[in-house]
N, C-alpha and C positions, 0 to 999 in steps of 0.2 A: 874326617869327611873328605869327600872328593872336592877338587877345585871347582867343579861345575856347581855343586850345591852351595859352596861358600860364595861363589859369585852371585848366584840367585838370591841368597840371603842378604848379601851386601846391597844388591840392587833394590830389593824390597825395602830395606832399611832406609836407603837414600830416598826412595820414592815416598815413603811414609813421612820422613822428616820434611821433604819438600811440600807435601800436601798440607801438613800442619803449619808450616811457616808462611803459606800463601795468605795474603790479606783477604778478609771476608768481603764478599760482594756487597755492593750498596743495596739497602733495603728499597724495594719497589713500592711505589705509592699505590694503594688499593682503593678503588672507587666503587661504591655500592650504588646501584641505580634502582630506584623504586619501580616495581613492575606496574603496568597500567592496570586499573581496576577491571575486573571481569564483568562484562555486561551480558545479561541473559536475554535470549530471544523471547519475544512475546509468545505466550502460550495460546495455541489455537485448538479448538475442539472439533475442527472440521474433519479430521481423519480418525477420530475415535469411534 
């Protein structure tokens, strides 16, 4: 193989090992908010 391909493979291997060795990010706290109840408008027969 050419030197260029070997260098790319080596660089990819180093990047892969570095990505796997990085510590996992901290878990974010998830907050659920209850939606406001839906209120219906009064029904009118004026326009029927």
